[in-house]
C-alpha positions in Angstrom: 68.4 80.3 84.0 66.0 77.6 83.3 63.2 77.3 85.4 62.8 81.1 86.3 60.3 83.3 84.7 60.7 87.3 85.2 57.4 89.2 85.4 56.3 92.6 86.6 53.1 91.8 88.2 51.0 92.2 91.4 52.0 89.1 93.6 48.4 87.7 93.8 48.4 87.3 90.0 51.6 85.3 89.8 50.8 81.6 89.3 52.2 79.1 91.7 55.3 77.5 89.9 55.8 73.8 89.2 57.4 71.5 91.9 61.1 72.6 92.7 60.6 75.7 90.7 60.4 79.5 91.6 59.0 82.5 89.8 61.0 85.8 90.1 59.2 89.0 89.6 58.9 92.6 90.5 55.8 93.4 92.3 54.0 96.2 90.3 52.4 97.3 93.7 55.6 98.2 95.5 58.4 97.8 92.9 60.3 95.3 95.1 61.7 92.0 93.7 60.3 89.0 95.0 59.9 85.3 94.4 57.0 82.8 94.6 58.0 79.2 95.5 56.2 76.0 94.5 54.1 76.2 97.8 52.7 79.6 96.8 54.7 81.5 99.3 55.8 85.0 98.2 59.1 86.2 99.6 60.7 89.4 99.3 64.3 89.5 98.0 65.1 92.7 99.9 66.0 91.5 103.4 65.9 93.3 106.7 68.9 95.5 107.6 71.7 92.9 108.7 73.0 92.6 112.3 75.6 95.4 113.1 74.4 97.6 110.4 72.8 100.4 112.5 70.2 102.6 111.1 71.0 106.3 110.3 74.0 107.8 109.0 74.2 111.0 106.9 75.5 111.7 103.4 79.3 111.2 103.2 79.4 109.0 106.2 80.8 105.4 106.0 80.2 102.4 108.3 83.2 101.7 110.3 84.2 98.9 112.8 84.3 100.1 116.4 86.8 97.5 117.5 87.5 93.7 116.8 83.9 92.5 118.0 81.9 91.1 115.2 79.0 93.5 114.0 80.3 96.3 116.2 79.9 99.2 113.8 79.2 102.7 113.8 78.5 105.6 111.2 81.5 108.0 111.0 82.5 110.8 108.7 84.6 109.7 105.8 88.2 110.4 106.2 90.8 111.0 103.7 91.0 113.9 101.3 93.2 115.3 98.7 94.8 117.8 101.2 96.7 117.2 104.4 95.8 119.6 107.4 98.6 122.0 108.2 99.2 122.0 111.9 101.5 124.3 113.6 103.5 122.7 116.6 105.0 125.4 118.8 106.2 122.9 121.7 109.5 121.0 121.9 108.0 117.7 121.8 105.2 115.8 120.0 104.2 112.1 120.3 102.9 110.6 117.0 99.4 109.4 117.3 96.5 108.2 115.1 95.1 111.8 115.6 98.1 113.4 113.9 98.4 110.9 111.1 98.2 112.4 107.7 98.8 115.9 108.9 101.5 118.3 107.7 103.0 119.4 110.9 105.2 122.6 111.0 107.6 122.3 114.2 108.0 126.1 114.8 109.9 126.2 118.2 113.5 127.7 117.9 114.8 125.1 120.4 115.8 121.4 119.7 112.6 119.5 119.2 111.5 115.6 119.2 108.8 113.9 117.4 108.4 110.5 119.2 107.3 107.3 117.7 106.3 104.6 120.2 105.2 101.2 119.3 102.7 101.3 122.2 100.7 103.5 119.8 98.4 101.5 117.6 99.9 102.7 114.4 98.1 101.8 111.2 100.4 100.3 108.6 100.5 102.6 105.6 99.9 105.7 107.8 102.1 108.7 107.0 103.3 111.6 109.2 104.5 114.6 107.2 106.3 117.7 108.4 108.8 120.5 108.3 111.4 121.7 110.7 110.5 125.6 110.4 112.3 126.4 113.6 115.9 127.2 114.3 116.8 124.0 116.3 117.1 120.6 114.9 114.1 118.2 115.0 114.9 114.7 116.1 112.7 111.8 115.2 112.7 109.5 118.2 112.1 105.9 118.8 110.5 104.6 122.0 109.4 101.1 123.1 110.3 98.6 120.4 109.8 100.9 117.5 112.3 101.1 114.8 112.7 103.9 112.5 114.9 103.6 109.3 116.7 106.7 108.3 117.3 107.3 104.6 120.6 106.1 103.1 123.5 108.4 104.4 121.1 110.0 106.7 120.2 110.3 110.3 116.9 110.8 112.2 117.8 114.5 112.6 115.8 117.1 110.4 117.7 120.3 110.2 116.1 123.8 110.1 114.0 124.0 106.9 114.0 120.3 106.2 110.9 118.3 105.2 110.2 114.8 105.9 107.6 111.9 105.9 107.6 109.0 108.3 105.8 106.1 106.7 104.5 103.3 109.1 105.6 100.0 107.3 104.8 97.7 110.3 103.2 98.0 113.8 106.7 98.8 115.2 108.6 99.9 112.2 108.7 103.0 110.0 110.8 104.5 107.2 112.0 108.0 107.3 112.6 110.0 103.9 113.2 113.5 103.3 115.8 116.1 104.2 117.9 114.9 107.1 121.5 115.5 108.5 124.1 113.3 107.0 125.8 110.7 108.9 
């Protein structure tokens, strides 16, 4: 780092450096890092908040993109934890969505049930949908639109009573099913 001198001083006492040189220092008055250039101009190294970084947020929140627009961000509660919420589904049909991604869904209805995955939903690659068929009737994992769900080897998309499963999104229109299924 030739040509740089680091000092902790009040900015008015920092000598103006030689031509094409800068002096880097910590201003003793405010503790902020600054530099003085060869014209005598003092500039803080700490800049203003950048475009798209909104003020605010609270402890535990993270900055998240709202959409694909540059700098369109907002503070949101951090997601992801070591536990998956347990959700009871008493109906006979459920559509997979981003709001139930990561949940452990217990399908409790005694009739036949469906859990539908439609590629029209903006699935996040890597998302997982966990569950158990706790009711008497079979649970069928169904495909809608151009969605393809790959059953396990020798298995189907039907989860028997007591069967547990995970649907793992591997592409925007494809998922892998693993767990307990009815044999082919």
